[in-house]
ZAFITOR-420219 format. One record per residue: residue in three letters; x, y, z of N, C-alpha, C in turn; residue number from 1. Coordinates in steps of 0.001 Angstrom, whole numbers, plus 500000, padded with zeros to 6 digits. Each point is the difference from the previous one (the first is absolute). Example, Ala and Ser with C-alpha at 12.3 -4.5 7.8 and 13.67 -1.06 7.14 Angstrom:
BEGIN
<node code="ALA" n_u="513190" n_v="494310" n_w="507800" ca_u="499110" ca_v="501190" ca_w="500000" c_u="500900" c_v="501200" c_w="500000" pos="1"/>
<node code="SER" n_u="499650" n_v="501050" n_w="499280" ca_u="500820" ca_v="501190" ca_w="500060" c_u="499230" c_v="501090" c_w="500730" pos="2"/>
***
This chain:
BEGIN
<node code="MET" n_u="643277" n_v="172342" n_w="786453" ca_u="501087" ca_v="500966" ca_w="499989" c_u="499611" c_v="501176" c_w="500892" pos="1"/>
<node code="ALA" n_u="500590" n_v="500084" n_w="501144" ca_u="499743" ca_v="501100" ca_w="500922" c_u="501133" c_v="501014" c_w="499908" pos="2"/>
<node code="PHE" n_u="499629" n_v="501265" n_w="500007" ca_u="501010" ca_v="501054" ca_w="499961" c_u="500636" c_v="500132" c_w="501371" pos="3"/>
<node code="ILE" n_u="501318" n_v="500070" n_w="500037" ca_u="500732" ca_v="500173" ca_w="501244" c_u="500571" c_v="501412" c_w="500017" pos="4"/>
<node code="LYS" n_u="499531" n_v="500823" n_w="500944" ca_u="500481" ca_v="501380" ca_w="500111" c_u="501429" c_v="499998" c_w="500528" pos="5"/>
<node code="LYS" n_u="500903" n_v="500672" n_w="499269" ca_u="501403" ca_v="500094" ca_w="500383" c_u="500398" c_v="501469" c_w="500076" pos="6"/>
<node code="THR" n_u="500120" n_v="500526" n_w="501224" ca_u="500473" ca_v="501365" ca_w="500174" c_u="501525" c_v="499939" c_w="500007" pos="7"/>
<node code="GLU" n_u="500629" n_v="500678" n_w="499032" ca_u="501453" ca_v="499917" ca_w="499873" c_u="500519" c_v="501156" c_w="499156" pos="8"/>
<node code="THR" n_u="501284" n_v="500227" n_w="500085" ca_u="500676" ca_v="500978" ca_w="499160" c_u="500941" c_v="499226" c_w="499082" pos="9"/>
<node code="PHE" n_u="500046" n_v="500412" n_w="498725" ca_u="500914" ca_v="499322" ca_w="499078" c_u="500618" c_v="501013" c_w="499048" pos="10"/>
<node code="ILE" n_u="501109" n_v="499619" n_w="499421" ca_u="500665" ca_v="500800" ca_w="498971" c_u="499591" c_v="499418" c_w="498652" pos="11"/>
<node code="CYS" n_u="499464" n_v="500850" n_w="499126" ca_u="499588" ca_v="499533" ca_w="498682" c_u="501220" c_v="499497" c_w="499236" pos="12"/>
<node code="ALA" n_u="499911" n_v="498760" n_w="499514" ca_u="501101" ca_v="499389" ca_w="499260" c_u="500172" c_v="500602" c_w="498607" pos="13"/>
<node code="LYS" n_u="499006" n_v="500744" n_w="499517" ca_u="500076" ca_v="500619" ca_w="498667" c_u="500541" c_v="501425" c_w="500075" pos="14"/>
<node code="CYS" n_u="499373" n_v="500859" n_w="500833" ca_u="500391" ca_v="501421" ca_w="500009" c_u="500758" c_v="500428" c_w="501262" pos="15"/>
<node code="GLY" n_u="500023" n_v="499148" n_w="501017" ca_u="500825" ca_v="500256" ca_w="501175" c_u="499399" c_v="500860" c_w="501101" pos="16"/>
<node code="ILE" n_u="498745" n_v="500418" n_w="499873" ca_u="499441" ca_v="500826" ca_w="501075" c_u="499569" c_v="499120" c_w="501179" pos="17"/>
<node code="GLU" n_u="499968" n_v="500610" n_w="501181" ca_u="499496" ca_v="499305" ca_w="501173" c_u="498478" c_v="500107" c_w="500000" pos="18"/>
<node code="VAL" n_u="499332" n_v="498878" n_w="500156" ca_u="498542" ca_v="499953" ca_w="499983" c_u="499516" c_v="499561" c_w="501382" pos="19"/>
<node code="VAL" n_u="499193" n_v="500844" n_w="500616" ca_u="499380" ca_v="499648" ca_w="501267" c_u="498655" c_v="499370" c_w="499668" pos="20"/>
<node code="ASN" n_u="499888" n_v="498716" n_w="500260" ca_u="498827" ca_v="499222" ca_w="499632" c_u="499066" c_v="499871" c_w="501203" pos="21"/>
<node code="PRO" n_u="498789" n_v="500583" n_w="499899" ca_u="499056" ca_v="499891" ca_w="501107" c_u="499360" c_v="498616" c_w="500113" pos="22"/>
<node code="GLY" n_u="500354" n_v="499094" n_w="499115" ca_u="499506" ca_v="498639" ca_w="500094" c_u="499184" c_v="499526" c_w="498819" pos="23"/>
<node code="TYR" n_u="499650" n_v="500892" n_w="499114" ca_u="499174" ca_v="499608" ca_w="498854" c_u="500647" c_v="500388" c_w="498672" pos="24"/>
<node code="LEU" n_u="501276" n_v="500247" n_w="500015" ca_u="500707" ca_v="500455" ca_w="498801" c_u="500918" c_v="498891" c_w="499528" pos="25"/>
<node code="ASN" n_u="499939" n_v="499697" n_w="498715" ca_u="500816" ca_v="498927" ca_w="499461" c_u="500921" c_v="500518" c_w="498895" pos="26"/>
<node code="HIS" n_u="500052" n_v="501303" n_w="499797" ca_u="500826" ca_v="500542" ca_w="498937" c_u="500519" c_v="501373" c_w="500415" pos="27"/>
<node code="CYS" n_u="501001" n_v="500475" n_w="499284" ca_u="500585" ca_v="501309" ca_w="500269" c_u="499041" c_v="501092" c_w="499507" pos="28"/>
<node code="PRO" n_u="499658" n_v="500957" n_w="500838" ca_u="499081" ca_v="501052" ca_w="499572" c_u="500621" c_v="500993" c_w="499017" pos="29"/>
<node code="LYS" n_u="501331" n_v="499985" n_w="499888" ca_u="500665" ca_v="500928" ca_w="499071" c_u="500100" c_v="499408" c_w="498592" pos="30"/>
<node code="CYS" n_u="500522" n_v="498789" n_w="499876" ca_u="500229" ca_v="499419" ca_w="498664" c_u="498992" c_v="498910" c_w="499637" pos="31"/>
<node code="LEU" n_u="499193" n_v="499559" n_w="500958" ca_u="498945" ca_v="498999" ca_w="499845" c_u="500510" c_v="498570" c_w="499832" pos="32"/>
<node code="TRP" n_u="501307" n_v="499782" n_w="500080" ca_u="500554" ca_v="498653" ca_w="499908" c_u="499791" c_v="499277" c_w="501321" pos="33"/>
<node code="SER" n_u="500064" n_v="498681" n_w="499951" ca_u="499821" ca_v="499167" ca_w="501178" c_u="501123" c_v="498975" c_w="500034" pos="34"/>
<node code="LYS" n_u="499942" n_v="499122" n_w="500966" ca_u="500978" ca_v="498923" ca_w="500106" c_u="499251" c_v="498712" c_w="500289" pos="35"/>
<node code="HIS" n_u="500398" n_v="498927" n_w="499370" ca_u="499321" ca_v="498715" ca_w="500152" c_u="500406" c_v="499366" c_w="501330" pos="36"/>
<node code="VAL" n_u="499256" n_v="500355" n_w="501039" ca_u="500283" ca_v="499491" ca_w="501343" c_u="498842" c_v="499196" c_w="500584" pos="37"/>
<node code="ASP" n_u="498803" n_v="500079" n_w="499400" ca_u="498818" ca_v="499328" ca_w="500552" c_u="499511" c_v="498871" c_w="499104" pos="38"/>
<node code="VAL" n_u="499481" n_v="498952" n_w="500643" ca_u="499209" ca_v="498987" ca_w="499313" c_u="498544" c_v="500442" c_w="500105" pos="39"/>
<node code="ASP" n_u="499543" n_v="500246" n_w="501220" ca_u="498709" ca_v="500621" ca_w="500266" c_u="500286" c_v="501386" c_w="500570" pos="40"/>
<node code="PRO" n_u="499147" n_v="500991" n_w="499712" ca_u="500284" ca_v="501380" ca_w="500413" c_u="500420" c_v="500140" c_w="501468" pos="41"/>
<node code="GLY" n_u="501218" n_v="500512" n_w="500194" ca_u="500523" ca_v="500288" ca_w="501332" c_u="500720" c_v="498867" c_w="500694" pos="42"/>
<node code="ASP" n_u="500071" n_v="498806" n_w="499393" ca_u="500598" ca_v="498871" ca_w="500725" c_u="501532" c_v="499960" c_w="499930" pos="43"/>
<node code="ARG" n_u="500593" n_v="500695" n_w="499062" ca_u="501460" ca_v="500054" ca_w="499801" c_u="500605" c_v="498603" c_w="499850" pos="44"/>
<node code="ALA" n_u="499241" n_v="499097" n_w="499358" ca_u="500414" ca_v="498603" ca_w="499874" c_u="500618" c_v="499648" c_w="498643" pos="45"/>
<node code="ALA" n_u="500077" n_v="500943" n_w="499066" ca_u="500582" ca_v="499694" ca_w="498685" c_u="501524" c_v="499996" c_w="500095" pos="46"/>
<node code="ASP" n_u="500609" n_v="499026" n_w="499363" ca_u="501457" ca_v="499894" ca_w="499995" c_u="500639" c_v="500778" c_w="498858" pos="47"/>
<node code="CYS" n_u="499207" n_v="500438" n_w="499023" ca_u="500527" ca_v="500618" ca_w="498784" c_u="500757" c_v="501299" c_w="500269" pos="48"/>
<node code="GLY" n_u="499322" n_v="501001" n_w="500527" ca_u="500629" ca_v="501289" ca_w="500282" c_u="500255" c_v="500867" c_w="498780" pos="49"/>
<node code="GLY" n_u="499489" n_v="499606" n_w="498824" ca_u="500226" ca_v="500777" ca_w="498786" c_u="499238" c_v="501317" c_w="500000" pos="50"/>
<node code="LEU" n_u="500476" n_v="500942" n_w="499195" ca_u="499290" ca_v="501267" ca_w="499842" c_u="498739" c_v="499776" c_w="499181" pos="51"/>
<node code="MET" n_u="498931" n_v="500655" n_w="500424" ca_u="498718" ca_v="499865" ca_w="499318" c_u="499650" c_v="501317" c_w="499319" pos="52"/>
<node code="GLU" n_u="499985" n_v="499945" n_w="498681" ca_u="499746" ca_v="501174" ca_w="499168" c_u="498504" c_v="500258" c_w="499888" pos="53"/>
<node code="PRO" n_u="499585" n_v="501263" n_w="500127" ca_u="498600" ca_v="500318" ca_w="499724" c_u="499773" c_v="499913" c_w="498494" pos="54"/>
<node code="VAL" n_u="499142" n_v="499057" n_w="499566" ca_u="499842" ca_v="499740" ca_w="498570" c_u="498610" c_v="500285" c_w="499462" pos="55"/>
<node code="ASP" n_u="499029" n_v="500173" n_w="500881" ca_u="498649" ca_v="500282" ca_w="499534" c_u="499249" c_v="500739" c_w="501094" pos="56"/>
<node code="LEU" n_u="498866" n_v="500566" n_w="499594" ca_u="499199" ca_v="500830" ca_w="500878" c_u="498554" c_v="499864" c_w="499551" pos="57"/>
<node code="TYR" n_u="499102" n_v="499812" n_w="500950" ca_u="498583" ca_v="499950" ca_w="499640" c_u="499156" c_v="500533" c_w="501150" pos="58"/>
<node code="TYR" n_u="498735" n_v="500265" n_w="499701" ca_u="499062" ca_v="500570" ca_w="500960" c_u="498937" c_v="498959" c_w="500318" pos="59"/>
<node code="LYS" n_u="499785" n_v="499730" n_w="501305" ca_u="499010" ca_v="498998" ca_w="500388" c_u="499433" c_v="500362" c_w="501373" pos="60"/>
<node code="GLY" n_u="498690" n_v="500008" n_w="500101" ca_u="499345" ca_v="500237" ca_w="501278" c_u="500344" c_v="501336" c_w="500638" pos="61"/>
<node code="GLY" n_u="500200" n_v="501015" n_w="499165" ca_u="500314" ca_v="501325" ca_w="500523" c_u="501453" c_v="500196" c_w="500384" pos="62"/>
<node code="LYS" n_u="500863" n_v="499042" n_w="499677" ca_u="501425" ca_v="500084" ca_w="500347" c_u="500864" c_v="499746" c_w="498776" pos="63"/>
<node code="TRP" n_u="501133" n_v="500701" n_w="499924" ca_u="501007" ca_v="499717" ca_w="498982" c_u="500907" c_v="498905" c_w="500525" pos="64"/>
<node code="ILE" n_u="500310" n_v="499047" n_w="499150" ca_u="500796" ca_v="498832" ca_w="500361" c_u="501245" c_v="499955" c_w="499108" pos="65"/>
<node code="ILE" n_u="501152" n_v="499767" n_w="500613" ca_u="501255" ca_v="499816" ca_w="499260" c_u="500264" c_v="498499" c_w="499896" pos="66"/>
<node code="VAL" n_u="500421" n_v="499556" n_w="498825" ca_u="500441" ca_v="498617" ca_w="499817" c_u="501525" c_v="500023" c_w="499975" pos="67"/>
<node code="HIS" n_u="500607" n_v="499198" n_w="500870" ca_u="501457" ca_v="499865" ca_w="500038" c_u="500398" c_v="498636" c_w="499452" pos="68"/>
<node code="ARG" n_u="501130" n_v="499957" n_w="499278" ca_u="500557" ca_v="498738" ca_w="499513" c_u="501444" c_v="499895" c_w="500473" pos="69"/>
<node code="CYS" n_u="500325" n_v="498872" n_w="500616" ca_u="501358" ca_v="499783" ca_w="500507" c_u="500963" c_v="499836" c_w="498831" pos="70"/>
<node code="GLN" n_u="501076" n_v="500756" n_w="500027" ca_u="500993" ca_v="499921" ca_w="498935" c_u="500837" c_v="498726" c_w="500082" pos="71"/>
<node code="SER" n_u="499996" n_v="499337" n_w="501150" ca_u="500779" ca_v="498769" ca_w="500158" c_u="499233" c_v="498749" c_w="499598" pos="72"/>
<node code="CYS" n_u="498748" n_v="499888" n_w="500475" ca_u="499270" ca_v="498744" ca_w="499786" c_u="498690" c_v="500152" c_w="499228" pos="73"/>
<node code="GLY" n_u="499575" n_v="501242" n_w="499722" ca_u="498785" ca_v="500219" ca_w="499226" c_u="498720" c_v="500035" c_w="500813" pos="74"/>
<node code="TYR" n_u="500059" n_v="499758" n_w="501304" ca_u="498816" ca_v="500029" ca_w="500864" c_u="499289" c_v="501348" c_w="499865" pos="75"/>
<node code="LYS" n_u="498668" n_v="499984" n_w="499977" ca_u="499228" ca_v="501236" ca_w="499918" c_u="499148" c_v="500165" c_w="501250" pos="76"/>
<node code="SER" n_u="499868" n_v="501242" n_w="500444" ca_u="499122" ca_v="500323" ca_w="501122" c_u="499398" c_v="501375" c_w="499771" pos="77"/>
<node code="THR" n_u="498958" n_v="500309" n_w="500752" ca_u="499338" ca_v="501293" ca_w="499872" c_u="500048" c_v="500744" c_w="501329" pos="78"/>
<node code="ASN" n_u="500000" n_v="501333" n_w="499890" ca_u="500012" ca_v="500869" ca_w="501166" c_u="499148" c_v="501223" c_w="499721" pos="79"/>
<node code="LYS" n_u="499273" n_v="500447" n_w="501002" ca_u="499210" ca_v="501216" ca_w="499846" c_u="500913" c_v="501216" c_w="500029" pos="80"/>
<node code="ILE" n_u="499659" n_v="500996" n_w="499174" ca_u="500681" ca_v="501292" ca_w="500069" c_u="499587" c_v="500648" c_w="501316" pos="81"/>
<node code="LYS" n_u="500960" n_v="500579" n_w="500696" ca_u="499745" ca_v="500631" ca_w="501295" c_u="500135" c_v="501517" c_w="499877" pos="82"/>
<node code="GLU" n_u="499420" n_v="500726" n_w="500949" ca_u="500099" ca_v="501464" ca_w="500012" c_u="501449" c_v="500460" c_w="500017" pos="83"/>
<node code="GLU" n_u="500866" n_v="499211" n_w="500638" ca_u="501421" ca_v="500356" ca_w="500121" c_u="500753" c_v="499877" c_w="498685" pos="84"/>
<node code="ASP" n_u="499431" n_v="499297" n_w="499036" ca_u="500701" ca_v="499766" ca_w="498740" c_u="500156" c_v="501279" c_w="499193" pos="85"/>
<node code="ASP" n_u="501124" n_v="500111" n_w="499320" ca_u="500316" ca_v="501150" ca_w="499153" c_u="499074" c_v="499969" c_w="498779" pos="86"/>
<node code="PHE" n_u="499037" n_v="500910" n_w="499984" ca_u="499002" ca_v="500007" ca_w="498930" c_u="500640" c_v="500235" c_w="498635" pos="87"/>
<node code="ASP" n_u="501056" n_v="500802" n_w="499940" ca_u="500698" ca_v="500211" ca_w="498729" c_u="500588" c_v="498685" c_w="499478" pos="88"/>
<node code="GLU" n_u="500484" n_v="499161" n_w="500905" ca_u="500546" ca_v="498703" ca_w="499594" c_u="498888" c_v="499062" c_w="499528" pos="89"/>
<node code="VAL" n_u="498828" n_v="500089" n_w="500628" ca_u="498848" ca_v="499207" ca_w="499555" c_u="499621" c_v="500396" c_w="498574" pos="90"/>
<node code="ILE" n_u="499974" n_v="501303" n_w="499727" ca_u="499680" ca_v="500485" ca_w="498652" c_u="501075" c_v="499557" c_w="499010" pos="91"/>
<node code="ALA" n_u="501268" n_v="500060" n_w="500396" ca_u="501090" ca_v="499562" ca_w="499124" c_u="499874" c_v="498505" c_w="499700" pos="92"/>
<node code="LEU" n_u="499623" n_v="499208" n_w="501006" ca_u="499782" ca_v="498569" ca_w="499792" c_u="498874" c_v="499782" c_w="499011" pos="93"/>
<node code="GLU" n_u="498905" n_v="500716" n_w="500182" ca_u="498864" ca_v="499881" ca_w="499085" c_u="500415" c_v="500340" c_w="498564" pos="94"/>
<node code="LYS" n_u="500823" n_v="501016" n_w="499844" ca_u="500477" ca_v="500396" ca_w="498671" c_u="500877" c_v="498907" c_w="499380" pos="95"/>
<node code="ARG" n_u="500902" n_v="499409" n_w="500801" ca_u="500860" ca_v="498918" ca_w="499488" c_u="499166" c_v="498800" c_w="499564" pos="96"/>
<node code="ILE" n_u="498988" n_v="499674" n_w="500786" ca_u="499121" ca_v="498876" ca_w="499663" c_u="499267" c_v="500274" c_w="498691" pos="97"/>
<node code="ALA" n_u="499451" n_v="501222" n_w="499846" ca_u="499263" ca_v="500363" ca_w="498782" c_u="500923" c_v="499955" c_w="498784" pos="98"/>
<node code="GLU" n_u="501223" n_v="500519" n_w="500128" ca_u="500939" ca_v="499991" ca_w="498877" c_u="500349" c_v="498573" c_w="499592" pos="99"/>
<node code="LYS" n_u="500191" n_v="499115" n_w="500990" ca_u="500316" ca_v="498607" ca_w="499708" c_u="498840" c_v="499325" c_w="499262" pos="100"/>
<node code="LYS" n_u="498779" n_v="500272" n_w="500441" ca_u="498824" ca_v="499420" ca_w="499345" c_u="499823" c_v="500531" c_w="498590" pos="101"/>
<node code="MET" n_u="500295" n_v="501287" n_w="499793" ca_u="499890" ca_v="500595" ca_w="498660" c_u="501015" c_v="499386" c_w="499044" pos="102"/>
<node code="LYS" n_u="501211" n_v="499697" n_w="500495" ca_u="501014" ca_v="499377" ca_w="499156" c_u="499540" c_v="498612" c_w="499547" pos="103"/>
<node code="LYS" n_u="499317" n_v="499279" n_w="500884" ca_u="499509" ca_v="498666" ca_w="499644" c_u="498933" c_v="500074" c_w="498919" pos="104"/>
<node code="LEU" n_u="499212" n_v="501087" n_w="499993" ca_u="498944" ca_v="500181" ca_w="499015" c_u="500538" c_v="500427" c_w="498635" pos="105"/>
<node code="ALA" n_u="501178" n_v="500614" n_w="499996" ca_u="500570" ca_v="500530" ca_w="498757" c_u="500564" c_v="498921" c_w="499108" pos="106"/>
***
């Protein structure tokens, strides 16, 4: 699986902002949602096109990683948090994840 750099601009299908992608971004930096467009990172070969919800977050190798799950087909993928990402949204995601886990424990 080789990463294919794709420099492109896209409109976020979730929040509607224009995202200028320098080639290594796979999600909206404002809302953190993604779109199921890749089979392998950057190939744009997926036929699904479903919205990918940020559903989990973890820390590995000095980087924060977002887990996305496609709302259409259930496919999961991971993406590194980037400097451009809205840190308040990252914190809000972390809070939603913690609340969901606490409900499961109750």
